[in-house]
C-alpha positions as CSV (number, residue, x, y, z in Angstrom):
1,M,0.0,0.0,0.0
2,A,2.8,2.5,0.9
3,S,4.6,1.8,-2.4
4,C,1.4,2.4,-4.4
5,K,0.9,5.7,-2.5
6,K,4.5,6.7,-3.2
7,E,4.1,5.9,-7.0
8,V,1.0,8.1,-7.1
9,Q,2.8,10.9,-5.4
10,E,5.8,10.6,-7.8
11,R,3.5,10.6,-10.8
12,A,1.8,13.8,-9.4
13,D,5.2,15.4,-8.8
14,V,6.2,14.7,-12.5
15,E,2.9,16.2,-13.7
16,I,3.3,19.3,-11.6
17,K,6.9,19.7,-12.7
18,E,5.9,19.5,-16.4
19,E,2.9,21.7,-16.0
20,I,4.7,24.4,-14.0
21,L,7.7,24.4,-16.4
22,N,5.4,24.6,-19.5
23,K,3.1,27.3,-18.1
24,L,6.0,29.4,-16.7
25,N,7.9,29.2,-19.9
26,N,4.8,30.1,-22.0
27,L,4.3,33.1,-19.8
28,R,8.0,34.1,-20.0
29,V,8.2,33.9,-23.8
30,S,4.9,35.7,-24.2
31,G,5.5,38.5,-21.8
32,C,2.7,39.9,-19.5
33,T,1.7,42.8,-17.3
34,C,2.7,42.7,-13.7
35,G,0.6,45.3,-11.8
36,T,0.9,48.3,-14.1
37,D,4.3,47.3,-15.6
38,I,4.5,45.7,-19.0
39,M,7.0,42.9,-18.8
40,P,8.7,41.9,-22.1
41,A,9.3,38.4,-23.2
42,V,12.3,36.7,-21.6
43,K,14.1,33.5,-22.2
44,K,12.8,30.1,-21.0
45,V,14.1,28.6,-17.8
46,V,15.2,25.0,-17.3
47,W,14.3,22.6,-14.4
48,N,16.9,22.3,-11.6
49,I,16.6,19.4,-9.1
50,A,18.3,21.2,-6.2
51,L,15.7,24.0,-6.6
52,E,12.9,21.5,-6.8
53,K,14.2,19.9,-3.5
54,T,14.4,23.4,-1.9
55,A,10.8,24.2,-3.0
56,K,9.4,20.9,-1.9
57,A,11.1,21.0,1.5
58,H,9.9,24.6,2.1
59,A,6.3,23.7,1.2
60,A,6.3,20.7,3.5
61,D,7.9,22.7,6.3
62,M,5.3,25.4,6.1
63,V,2.5,22.8,6.2
64,N,4.1,20.8,9.0
65,R,4.8,23.8,11.2
66,N,1.8,25.9,10.2
67,Y,3.4,29.1,8.9
68,F,3.4,30.9,5.6
69,S,6.5,33.0,4.7
70,H,9.5,33.1,2.5
71,I,11.6,33.0,5.7
72,S,11.5,30.0,8.1
73,P,10.7,30.6,11.7
74,E,14.4,30.4,12.4
75,G,15.1,33.2,9.9
76,V,16.4,31.0,7.1
77,P,15.8,32.5,3.6
78,A,15.5,30.7,0.3
79,I,19.1,31.3,-0.7
80,Q,20.3,29.5,2.4
81,R,17.8,26.7,2.0
82,S,18.9,26.2,-1.6
83,R,22.6,26.0,-0.6
84,Q,21.6,23.2,1.9
85,E,20.1,21.3,-1.0
86,G,23.3,21.8,-3.1
87,Y,22.3,24.7,-5.3
88,A,25.4,26.6,-6.4
89,G,23.7,29.4,-8.4
90,L,24.3,33.1,-7.9
91,S,20.8,34.3,-6.9
92,I,17.4,33.0,-5.9
93,G,13.9,34.3,-6.2
94,E,10.9,32.6,-4.6
95,V,7.2,32.7,-5.0
96,I,4.9,31.0,-2.6
97,A,1.1,30.4,-2.5
98,R,-1.5,28.5,-0.5
99,N,-5.1,27.4,-1.0
100,Y,-4.7,26.6,-4.7
101,T,-5.4,23.1,-6.0
102,T,-4.2,23.2,-9.6
103,V,-1.1,24.5,-11.5
104,D,-3.4,26.8,-13.5
105,E,-4.9,28.3,-10.4
106,V,-1.5,28.9,-8.7
107,I,0.1,30.4,-11.8
108,E,-2.8,32.8,-12.1
109,G,-2.5,33.7,-8.4
110,W,1.2,34.4,-8.8
111,K,0.5,36.5,-11.9
112,A,-2.1,38.5,-9.9
113,S,0.6,39.4,-7.3
114,E,2.8,42.1,-8.8
115,S,6.0,41.0,-6.9
116,H,5.5,37.3,-7.6
117,C,4.7,38.1,-11.3
118,K,7.9,40.1,-11.6
119,A,9.9,37.3,-10.0
120,M,8.5,34.8,-12.6
121,M,9.3,37.3,-15.4
122,D,12.8,38.3,-14.2
123,A,15.3,37.8,-17.1
124,E,18.1,37.2,-14.5
125,F,16.7,33.7,-13.8
126,D,17.4,30.7,-16.0
127,E,16.5,27.8,-13.7
128,V,13.5,26.8,-11.7
129,G,12.3,24.1,-9.3
130,A,8.9,23.9,-7.6
131,G,7.0,21.7,-5.2
132,K,3.6,21.4,-3.5
133,T,2.5,19.9,-0.2
134,G,-1.2,20.0,0.5
135,T,-2.3,23.3,-0.9
136,Y,1.0,25.0,-0.2
137,W,3.1,25.8,-3.3
138,V,6.7,27.0,-3.7
139,M,8.6,27.9,-6.8
140,D,12.3,28.8,-6.5
141,L,13.9,30.5,-9.5
142,G,17.7,30.8,-9.8
143,R,20.6,32.0,-11.9
144,K,23.3,29.5,-12.4
145,N,26.2,31.9,-13.3
């Protein structure tokens, strides 16, 4: 039974990864409006496993310890969490959300938040990883060099 549950979760993780990567890249290559600012098209990002692990761990931590913040209760930011997962990139941006059930909903929610929208459209970033626990979502964007 546990192995079946694990397989279902792994399949869901792959679907979320593919959907987020596709929807984020479609947004990036199309450009959009964030708040009142027109954001031009930018290059696509590629998936990064260390950023995925960082995002998944942060989503799980927020659920398990009942908080909602880019900073852990101990004051640990995304860049430090990503280093702990082996990410060697130069910079990190993070978007978080809760109470969304689908990738479409969470991407639309992030687009509706000016700061999250601008993070997704930031030309500096060329890598991404994301994860979900319950209805908590985290996407970490990074720049490798």
